[in-house]
BAFI-3210 file (N, C-alpha, C; in Angstrom, 3 decimals, decimal comma, padded with zeros to 6 digits):
// residues 137
n [1|2|3|4|5|6|7|8|9|10|11|12|13|14|15|16|17|18|19|20|21|22|23|24|25|26|27|28|29|30|31|32|33|34|35|36|37|38|39|40|41|42|43|44|45|46|47|48|49|50|51|52|53|54|55|56|57|58|59|60|61|62|63|64|65|66|67|68|69|70|71|72|73|74|75|76|77|78|79|80|81|82|83|84|85|86|87|88|89|90|91|92|93|94|95|96|97|98|99|100|101|102|103|104|105|106|107|108|109|110|111|112|113|114|115|116|117|118|119|120|121|122|123|124|125|126|127|128|129|130|131|132|133|134|135|136|137]
n.u [041,957|042,095|040,835|039,944|040,590|037,828|036,622|035,614|034,145|031,958|031,526|030,140|028,362|026,159|026,215|025,026|022,585|020,969|021,537|021,794|024,556|025,280|024,637|026,058|028,252|028,149|027,797|030,446|032,385|034,961|035,840|035,332|033,320|030,628|031,145|033,621|032,839|030,983|032,980|035,034|033,234|032,814|034,343|035,687|033,477|030,653|027,519|025,565|023,157|020,267|019,490|018,517|017,379|016,657|015,068|012,429|011,243|009,273|006,612|005,853|005,283|001,964|000,777|000,654|-002,155|-005,435|-006,146|-009,073|-010,859|-012,144|-010,734|-009,171|-005,821|-002,590|-001,347|002,395|005,213|008,359|010,414|008,695|009,977|010,748|014,237|011,980|010,351|007,492|009,019|007,786|006,870|004,064|002,439|003,651|006,598|006,294|003,801|001,051|000,019|001,916|003,206|004,354|004,047|004,202|003,465|004,741|008,048|009,676|012,093|015,325|015,150|013,322|010,582|007,203|005,522|003,516|004,551|006,720|006,864|005,939|008,155|010,352|010,841|010,915|013,004|012,300|014,108|017,274|017,393|014,017|014,142|015,809|015,927|013,134|015,027|015,715|013,698|014,898|014,981]
n.v [041,248|041,447|040,805|042,593|043,494|045,451|044,684|042,090|042,480|043,835|041,943|039,678|041,440|041,284|038,976|037,972|039,304|038,525|038,401|037,151|035,172|036,628|038,871|039,703|039,734|041,525|043,983|044,084|044,688|045,238|042,549|040,382|037,676|035,567|033,183|033,237|034,846|032,616|031,027|032,425|032,886|030,673|029,911|031,170|030,167|030,656|031,007|028,610|028,316|027,825|026,147|028,687|027,258|024,919|025,374|026,073|023,477|021,461|020,286|017,262|015,088|013,521|010,090|007,177|006,786|003,995|001,171|000,738|-001,659|-005,365|-006,518|-004,083|-002,797|-002,240|000,195|-000,389|000,934|002,846|001,918|-000,004|-002,115|-005,424|-007,842|-009,999|-009,115|-007,505|-005,013|-003,352|-000,071|002,158|004,370|007,685|009,011|011,908|011,657|011,240|009,189|006,570|004,029|000,425|-002,766|-005,230|-007,743|-011,108|-011,487|-013,039|-015,978|-014,580|-012,790|-008,993|-008,719|-009,135|-012,908|-011,665|-009,230|-009,551|-011,097|-008,657|-006,703|-008,380|-009,506|-011,226|-011,757|-012,720|-014,915|-013,900|-014,685|-014,701|-011,558|-010,526|-007,977|-008,442|-009,232|-006,483|-006,508|-006,563|-003,787]
n.w [004,193|008,137|011,142|013,073|016,965|016,706|014,527|015,110|017,665|016,458|014,737|016,862|018,137|016,005|015,449|017,408|017,518|015,420|012,539|009,486|008,139|005,561|005,451|007,739|006,780|004,584|006,547|007,475|005,358|002,827|001,507|003,302|002,861|003,417|004,203|005,462|007,520|009,160|009,472|011,144|013,284|014,361|014,941|017,488|019,149|019,022|019,365|017,614|014,821|013,803|010,155|007,955|005,364|005,817|007,162|005,955|005,493|003,111|003,707|004,545|002,220|001,382|002,766|000,719|-001,655|-000,552|-002,368|-004,167|-004,059|-004,089|-001,843|000,453|-000,231|000,677|-000,483|-001,992|-001,426|-002,410|000,541|001,252|-000,319|-001,409|-001,537|-003,501|-004,486|-006,680|-009,131|-010,467|-011,633|-010,952|-012,093|-012,175|-010,520|-008,610|-008,752|-005,792|-005,638|-006,489|-006,857|-006,149|-008,331|-006,660|-006,302|-005,707|-007,300|-010,090|-009,900|-010,138|-011,296|-011,425|-011,746|-011,451|-012,858|-015,234|-015,557|-016,558|-018,624|-020,517|-019,905|-020,828|-024,316|-026,649|-029,427|-032,612|-034,675|-036,000|-039,102|-039,724|-039,249|-041,503|-044,256|-047,277|-050,129|-053,212|-055,427|-058,720|-061,169]
ca.u [041,296|042,836|039,878|040,722|039,100|036,532|035,486|035,490|033,526|030,818|030,536|029,953|026,744|025,646|025,740|024,157|021,059|020,051|021,504|022,222|026,101|025,809|023,807|027,176|029,932|028,199|028,031|031,641|032,825|036,748|035,945|034,944|032,732|029,319|031,942|034,866|031,916|030,822|033,576|035,195|032,118|032,945|036,942|035,401|032,712|029,326|025,989|025,288|021,617|019,078|019,824|017,646|017,398|016,584|013,516|011,484|011,259|008,193|005,618|005,599|003,694|000,998|000,859|000,037|-003,697|-005,219|-006,853|-010,111|-011,029|-012,656|-010,341|-008,673|-004,305|-001,674|000,333|003,349|006,602|010,028|010,555|008,173|010,036|012,399|014,343|011,622|009,094|008,158|009,051|007,064|006,002|002,687|001,938|004,737|007,218|006,029|001,627|000,829|-000,382|002,845|003,708|005,206|002,966|004,613|003,227|005,980|008,995|010,294|013,750|016,093|014,167|013,394|009,302|006,514|005,325|003,271|005,352|008,567|006,349|005,403|009,355|011,215|009,665|011,756|013,311|012,421|015,658|017,549|016,548|013,250|014,273|015,837|014,627|013,712|015,608|015,003|013,338|016,332|014,621]
ca.v [041,563|040,980|040,510|042,846|043,693|045,990|043,997|040,370|042,363|044,191|040,512|039,288|041,889|041,353|037,749|037,627|040,301|036,993|038,993|035,702|035,568|037,447|040,480|040,476|039,922|042,705|045,055|044,160|045,043|044,858|041,940|039,733|036,870|034,675|031,819|033,984|035,547|031,308|030,260|033,047|032,673|029,139|029,276|032,382|029,405|031,858|029,844|027,650|028,793|026,617|026,659|029,094|026,910|023,719|026,039|025,934|022,452|022,036|019,623|015,768|014,536|011,925|008,642|006,884|006,257|002,826|001,456|000,326|-002,927|-006,155|-005,728|-002,947|-003,404|-001,256|000,491|-000,598|002,775|002,566|001,743|-001,513|-003,572|-006,390|-008,709|-011,328|-008,385|-007,237|-003,753|-002,804|001,044|002,055|005,589|008,968|009,133|012,638|011,522|010,767|007,610|006,104|002,636|-000,758|-003,831|-005,825|-009,094|-011,978|-011,977|-014,108|-016,169|-014,379|-011,523|-007,766|-008,849|-011,088|-013,281|-010,714|-008,026|-009,976|-010,889|-007,254|-006,201|-009,003|-009,495|-012,382|-011,517|-013,362|-015,161|-012,684|-014,893|-013,790|-010,316|-009,984|-007,169|-009,496|-008,867|-005,763|-006,651|-005,411|-003,150]
ca.w [005,776|008,758|012,339|014,463|017,713|016,421|014,132|015,884|018,600|015,152|014,237|017,625|018,617|014,890|015,596|018,579|016,912|014,946|011,383|008,927|007,987|004,390|006,162|008,709|006,139|004,057|007,335|007,653|004,179|002,401|000,965|003,611|002,942|004,471|004,694|006,348|008,976|009,718|010,027|012,260|014,018|014,511|016,045|017,973|019,936|018,943|019,879|016,421|014,791|012,880|009,302|008,261|004,389|006,590|008,238|005,044|004,392|002,253|004,053|004,075|000,928|002,404|002,620|-000,698|-001,543|-000,507|-004,193|-004,088|-005,091|-003,080|-000,463|000,433|000,107|001,076|-001,614|-001,784|-001,120|-002,410|001,700|001,655|-001,950|-001,411|-003,200|-003,673|-004,615|-008,114|-008,636|-011,314|-011,171|-011,465|-011,916|-011,775|-008,951|-008,667|-007,802|-004,445|-005,716|-007,311|-005,986|-006,998|-007,647|-004,638|-006,098|-005,867|-008,677|-010,955|-009,395|-010,402|-011,980|-010,950|-011,839|-011,288|-014,293|-016,282|-015,673|-016,984|-020,255|-020,188|-020,091|-021,875|-025,281|-027,243|-030,658|-033,960|-035,266|-037,088|-040,939|-040,088|-039,398|-042,735|-045,244|-048,147|-051,598|-054,074|-057,300|-060,035|-061,996]
c.u [041,695|041,201|040,445|039,544|037,984|035,743|035,161|034,226|032,168|030,589|029,612|028,168|025,881|025,079|024,393|022,646|020,342|020,204|021,869|024,182|026,636|025,097|024,693|028,205|029,492|028,179|029,655|032,742|034,172|036,599|035,760|033,761|032,099|030,705|032,815|033,879|031,459|032,410|034,901|034,183|032,380|034,277|036,794|034,443|031,729|028,077|025,589|023,273|021,558|019,678|018,206|016,784|016,814|014,950|012,522|011,215|010,144|007,203|005,159|005,234|003,171|000,945|-000,052|-001,431|-003,989|-005,953|-007,553|-011,063|-011,957|-012,194|-009,397|-006,477|-003,816|-001,206|001,099|005,049|007,620|010,475|010,022|008,878|011,070|012,684|012,978|009,662|008,903|008,076|008,937|006,343|005,350|002,663|003,344|005,062|006,820|004,267|002,708|000,604|000,733|003,300|004,459|004,139|003,363|004,347|004,987|007,331|009,801|011,617|014,542|015,721|013,349|011,515|008,743|005,886|004,681|003,702|006,679|007,746|005,751|006,858|010,245|010,557|011,161|011,795|013,284|013,437|015,600|017,073|015,123|013,074|015,011|015,326|014,373|014,424|014,692|015,086|014,074|015,416|015,876]
c.v [040,322|041,055|041,121|042,998|044,071|045,050|042,322|041,437|042,864|041,985|039,557|039,319|041,563|039,614|037,341|038,529|039,380|037,526|037,654|036,897|036,676|038,683|041,029|040,293|041,260|044,170|045,119|045,314|044,288|043,528|040,542|038,793|036,181|033,364|032,248|034,013|033,960|030,746|030,490|032,470|031,140|028,939|030,626|031,384|029,903|030,331|029,568|028,335|028,374|027,350|027,322|028,644|025,389|023,936|026,126|024,600|022,590|020,311|018,010|015,177|013,161|010,997|008,446|006,161|004,783|002,462|000,390|-000,782|-004,250|-006,159|-004,851|-003,523|-002,335|-000,908|000,191|000,520|001,609|002,030|000,440|-002,816|-004,474|-006,825|-009,753|-010,493|-007,775|-005,774|-002,907|-001,518|001,501|003,617|006,701|009,018|010,505|012,597|010,904|009,530|006,433|004,772|001,659|-001,426|-004,764|-007,127|-009,723|-012,217|-013,298|-014,306|-015,591|-012,965|-010,240|-007,609|-009,500|-011,600|-012,060|-010,001|-007,994|-010,375|-009,663|-006,831|-006,722|-009,712|-010,089|-012,273|-012,614|-013,501|-014,508|-013,046|-014,219|-011,886|-009,721|-009,196|-008,327|-008,464|-008,078|-006,772|-005,993|-005,115|-002,809]
c.w [007,124|010,006|013,441|015,738|017,388|015,379|014,078|017,417|018,168|014,987|015,826|018,193|017,189|014,542|016,601|018,404|016,551|013,111|010,847|008,542|006,978|004,624|007,027|008,012|004,622|005,139|007,286|006,257|003,781|002,592|002,184|003,839|003,334|004,813|005,227|007,775|009,611|009,953|011,137|013,567|014,973|015,544|017,414|019,378|019,643|018,754|018,325|016,301|013,760|011,155|008,234|005,760|004,877|006,716|007,508|004,252|004,201|003,542|003,960|003,108|001,882|001,640|001,140|-000,488|-001,361|-001,902|-003,707|-004,075|-003,609|-002,136|-000,410|000,486|000,104|-000,173|-001,410|-002,468|-001,748|-001,153|001,427|000,881|-000,539|-002,264|-003,860|-004,044|-005,542|-007,830|-010,115|-010,880|-011,617|-010,940|-012,175|-010,323|-008,892|-008,008|-007,030|-004,555|-006,282|-006,561|-007,038|-007,281|-006,632|-004,920|-006,149|-006,889|-008,669|-010,058|-010,365|-011,583|-011,212|-010,813|-011,614|-012,458|-015,140|-016,627|-016,280|-018,139|-021,144|-020,748|-020,723|-022,918|-025,959|-028,798|-031,408|-033,933|-036,162|-038,678|-040,644|-039,854|-040,827|-043,711|-046,604|-049,476|-052,122|-055,169|-057,955|-061,282|-063,988]
res [m|s|w|t|d|e|r|i|e|l|l|k|n|l|w|d|s|g|q|s|a|s|q|i|a|k|e|l|g|e|g|v|t|r|n|a|v|i|g|k|a|h|r|l|g|l|k|s|r|p|s|p|v|k|a|d|k|p|e|a|p|a|a|p|k|r|v|e|k|k|e|a|k|k|l|v|t|l|l|d|l|t|d|r|m|c|k|w|p|h|g|h|p|g|d|e|d|f|h|f|c|g|k|p|s|e|p|g|m|p|y|c|a|s|h|c|a|e|a|y|q|a|q|p|p|r|r|d|r|r|q|p|p|r|p|i|l]
***
């Protein structure tokens, strides 16, 4: 495939008419790929266009709901967390009201005292974990 003057002129016209790089590649045919069209347009200095993929962004998720208790507290999101806050997750990450505990964490630990007690449970001594000997029959 070579870029002849006719093909370059066709590329410019199709580009200016707003056709996608894939459509232009099909129109030019003969082994021309979408990436070849984009590269040539860039080298020719043709006006760039917004990406159709980025234009179809979904709406931003709604802010987490506030907890209704005696005093309304703001839910702690990932962006709110600091090194000294409990990182115990509440809910599913895809849910609107997903948040973290946010209470002060224990020194050197990622969780507050109550969540540390839940996450880290002491193992019984090894002798207590042994199976009792089987009786001989």
